[in-house]
C-alpha positions in Angstrom: -30.5 166.9 112.6 -29.7 164.7 115.5 -27.1 163.0 113.4 -25.3 166.2 112.8 -25.2 167.0 116.5 -23.6 163.6 117.4 -20.6 164.1 115.1 -17.6 165.4 116.9 -16.1 168.2 114.9 -13.2 168.9 117.4 -11.1 166.1 115.9 -9.4 167.2 112.7 -10.0 164.9 109.7 -7.2 162.2 109.2 -6.0 162.2 112.9 -7.9 159.0 113.6 -6.1 157.3 110.8 -2.8 158.4 112.2 -3.7 157.0 115.6 -4.8 153.7 114.0 -1.5 153.5 112.1 0.5 154.1 115.3 -1.4 151.3 117.1 -0.8 148.9 114.2 2.9 149.8 114.0 3.2 149.4 117.8 1.4 146.0 117.8 3.6 144.7 115.0 6.8 145.9 116.8 5.8 144.2 120.0 5.0 141.0 118.1 8.4 141.2 116.4 10.3 141.7 119.6 8.3 138.9 121.2 9.2 136.7 118.2 12.9 137.5 118.4 12.8 136.9 122.2 11.4 133.4 121.4 13.8 132.6 118.5 17.1 133.7 119.9 17.2 131.0 122.7 16.0 128.4 120.2 18.7 129.2 117.7 21.5 129.7 120.3 20.8 126.2 121.8 21.7 124.8 118.3 25.3 126.2 118.5 28.2 124.0 119.6 28.7 123.6 123.3 32.0 124.6 125.0 33.3 121.0 125.2 32.6 120.5 121.4 34.4 123.8 120.6 37.3 122.7 122.7 37.7 119.6 120.7 37.4 121.4 117.3 41.2 121.8 117.2 44.2 120.2 118.9 47.7 121.6 119.4 50.5 119.1 119.7 54.1 119.7 120.5 56.2 117.8 118.0 59.7 118.8 119.3 60.3 115.3 120.9 59.5 113.3 117.7 62.8 112.1 116.2 63.2 111.4 112.5 61.7 107.9 111.8 59.4 108.1 114.8 55.6 108.5 114.9 53.2 109.3 117.7 49.5 108.8 118.2 47.4 111.7 119.3 43.6 112.3 119.5 41.6 114.7 117.4 37.8 114.8 117.6 37.9 111.5 119.5 39.8 109.8 116.7 43.4 108.8 116.5 45.9 110.9 114.6 49.3 109.8 113.4 52.1 112.3 113.4 55.2 111.0 111.7 58.6 112.6 111.3 59.9 111.0 108.0 63.5 110.3 107.4 65.2 111.4 104.2 65.2 107.7 103.1 61.4 107.5 103.7 60.9 110.7 101.8 63.0 109.4 98.9 61.1 106.1 98.9 57.8 107.8 98.8 58.8 110.2 96.1 60.2 107.3 94.0 56.6 105.9 93.6 54.8 107.1 90.6 51.4 108.4 92.0 49.5 107.4 88.9 50.2 103.8 89.7 48.4 104.1 93.0 44.8 103.3 93.8 44.3 106.7 95.3 46.9 108.8 93.4 48.6 111.3 95.6 52.3 112.3 95.9 54.0 113.0 99.2 53.9 116.7 98.4 50.1 116.5 98.1 50.0 115.1 101.6 52.4 117.4 103.4 52.9 121.2 103.8 55.5 123.0 101.6 58.8 123.2 103.4 57.7 120.6 106.0 57.7 117.5 103.8 59.2 115.5 106.6 56.0 115.9 108.7 53.2 113.6 107.7 50.0 114.1 109.7 47.1 111.7 109.0 44.0 110.4 110.7 44.7 107.0 112.2 41.5 105.4 110.8 41.6 102.8 108.1 39.5 103.9 105.1 38.1 100.4 104.7 36.0 99.8 107.8 37.5 102.3 110.4 40.0 100.1 112.3 43.1 101.7 113.7 46.2 100.7 111.7 49.4 99.7 113.4 52.8 101.3 112.7 52.8 104.5 114.7 53.8 103.0 118.0 57.3 101.6 118.9 57.6 98.0 117.8 54.3 97.8 115.9 54.0 96.0 112.6 54.4 98.5 109.7 53.6 96.3 106.8 55.7 95.5 103.8 55.9 99.2 102.6 57.2 100.5 106.0 54.1 102.7 106.7 51.0 101.3 108.4 49.3 97.9 108.6 45.6 97.5 109.4 45.2 94.2 111.3 41.5 94.0 110.7 41.5 93.2 107.0 45.1 93.5 105.9 45.3 96.9 104.3 48.9 98.0 103.9 49.9 101.7 103.6 53.4 103.1 102.7 55.4 105.7 104.5 53.3 108.5 103.0 50.1 106.7 104.4 49.0 105.9 100.9 47.1 102.6 100.3 49.3 100.1 98.5 47.6 96.7 99.2 44.4 95.4 100.7 40.7 96.3 100.6 41.0 100.0 101.7 39.8 102.2 98.9 41.6 105.4 99.8 44.8 106.7 101.5 44.7 107.6 105.2 42.9 111.0 105.4 45.1 114.1 106.0 43.2 116.4 108.4 43.4 120.2 108.1 46.4 121.4 110.0 48.9 124.2 110.3 52.2 124.8 112.0 51.8 127.5 114.6 55.6 127.4 115.4 58.6 125.3 114.5 57.6 122.8 117.3 53.8 123.0 117.5 51.2 121.9 115.0 47.5 122.8 115.3 45.1 120.2 113.9 41.6 121.3 112.9 
């Protein structure tokens, strides 16, 4: 009978289970919040810093580039060539059958519709990464009038397509868009 007297009959049956469930849910919730508080700083440190985000795109004013001229700019710490092609250069580039090229691309594949006179390419030779000549005033342009890589002799035409030498591919065309008639955003 002593056992019956020690049982507390004031607590309704099942209430202890509800208290235990509440404690379990509370403990899991606190652990989840603690886990998130630990993971958020770890994950956020992996995102790009402000200086990297600032270099993710570059806007360049192209209003001063005359037909037949090219300039060098910098995008992601690499040179970019922006060339305003003349009608003669466009005609010469279009006269070449792309299927005869090592890396077959037409001028239309390398420029934006309606802006075929603007050729924007990375200024890095696809052979071993040298910077080709031809964008600056008085630089050697090679026998096809485009770019010439002095490191190993790769020659590119006015559409920056490989025509001669060890380079396996054309100069890369980065992603770009015209934000106005005189400004191009690269990246």
